[in-house]
N, C-alpha and C positions, 0 to 999 in steps of 0.2 A: 822306418825300421827303429828297433829299440836298440841302442848301442850295448854292447856287451857289459857284464858287471864290472870289468876290469876298468869301465869308463866311471866308475865312481870313487874320483879321488877323495881324499880327505882334504878340505880345503880349510885353510886358517881362519878362525874366527867365525865360522859358520857354524848354525845349529841345524842339524840335518833332520827333518821331519819326514816320515814315513806314513803315509796316507794309504789305510786299508780300506777297500770299498767292496760292498757286499750286495747281494740282490733284493734289495728294498727299494720301493719308488723314491724314497729319499736320496737314493744314489744319483737322482737327477741335479741334485745340489752339489756335486762334486766340482763343476768348474768354479763355482762361487767360492767354494771352501779353499781350493787351491788358490786362487787369485788373492783371496783374503789372507791366506797364510803368508804368501809370497810379499804383502805388504809390512809384515812383521818384520823388524831391522834384522838382517844378518841370517835370514832363514833360508834354505834351501829345501826342496820338496820334491818327492817322488812318490808315484803311486803305484800300489799293488791292487790289482782289480781280480774279483771272481769273474767266471763267466757268465753267471747270471747279472751280476751287477751291469755287464755291458748293455744289456737291454735299455738301461735309463739314461745314460747320457751318451753325448756325442764327443769323442775321442778329439775332434777337431777343436773343441771349444777349451781344451786342457792344455795349458801352455808347458807342462812339465813331461818327464819320461813315464809313459803307463806299462807296467810290466805285468804279463799274464802267463797262464800255464804253458802256453806255446814257448814263451821265452825261456825258460827254465830247461826245456827239452831240446831246442835248438842251440843252448848255448852249451850243454853238455854232451858230447859225443864221445869221450874216452875219458879214461879214469883221471887223468892229470888235469882235466878241465876244470874251472872255477864251477862252484854250484851255486847257483842264483840266490837261493833262499839263505845262503850262508853268507854271501857277498852283500846282500841287503842289510840283514843282521849287523855285520860289522859297520856298514856304513851309517845307520841311522843312530840319532840320540834319542829318538822319541818316536812311537807308533802311535797312531790314533786311528782307530777302525771307526767310519762314519759313513754310511750307517752298519751296526751290527744287526744282520738279519736273523730271525728265530733260528734258522738251519745253521748258521756259522756259530751262533752264540752255543747252540747244542755240541758242535763239533769240538770247539775250543774247550767248553766244560768237560768234555770227555777225553781230550788230548787227542783227539783224531787229527791227522795232517794228511789230507789227500789232495791238497791244491797247493799252489805257491804261497798264498795267504795264511793258510792254516800251518804250512810248514815253517814259514818267518816266526809265528807266534810261538810254534812249538820249540823252535831253536833260540828264542828269544834271550837275549843276555837280561836277566831279572833284574839288575842293579840300574837299568833304564826304565824310563816309564811307559806304561801301555795305557792309553786310554780307550773307553770304548762308548760308544753312542747307540743304545739299543733302539730299533725302530722295527714295529711289527704292526698288524691288525690288532686292535684293541681286545678281541676275543683270543687270539694267540699271547699278548701279554698277560691276560688275567690266568691261564693255562697254569695250574701249580708248580709245574716243571720249571717255568721262566724265572719264578723268584729263587727256587734252588741254584739253576745254573748262573745266574746273575750274582748271587753270594758266593758261589765257587769260584767265579773269576775273581772277586774282591779277595777272597782267600788267597789267591795266588800273588796278589798285591796290585793286581790292575784298578785303575780308578774308572769308576761310572760317571759318564755325563749323562743324568737321568733323561730318559724321555717326557714328552709333555702332553698333556691333553688337547685336542683339538679335533676338528671335522678330519677325517682321514680321506684319503682319495676314494677308497671303496664306499664312502659315504656313512660309515658308521662314526660315531662321535665317541671321544674318550681318549685314556692315555695308550701311547705307542707310538706317537711321532717322534721323530727326531729331534733332539735338542735344535735349538736355533743355530745357525751358523755363527752369529756372532757370539754366542755362549760358548761354542766350541773353541773359536779362535782366542776368546780371553782366556780359557782355560789353558791353551797351549803356551799362551803369552806368559802365564804365571811361571811355567818351567824354564823359559827363555830367561826370566829375571832371577832363577834360584837354580842356576844349570848343576849345582852341587849336592843338591837335594834328592 
């Protein structure tokens, strides 16, 4: 059982990374991403998952708390209760969405907030970094709306960790694969070294 958001204490000297995970096959790398982030000095990690992302990873292999839509509604039963997406926003120093699938990319670009992750993004304190790692089929990546939506996120001040070209799980070859976990971790590390920027 996921502890309530009041369980999210601000501990001294820790850099708090919130990992958002969405419904792309690359979500199967979540356990690896979390374990490598935890190897960074003084880093605490929590995960927010969409329902579709759950098809791709085994939560047993993820050693930190994973929050999903049901946690938001189980936590909030009356007006005075804490609101999970606001608690998570307050807790985190940095948000990294890895992978960011085509659907959630479209939602965030349009300001839609219909699940826990998109609510966290919509409520985000924009003085704190948001990194996003697009991941989708090559044909989806090449759709003209994708470039528009990626540039919209960059206009918001979010930082793209670009996708890479390789043979995708569907058999297509081309751009659309999520950046390597090592690339994502080293990008997060840069913010650790310069927390004031």
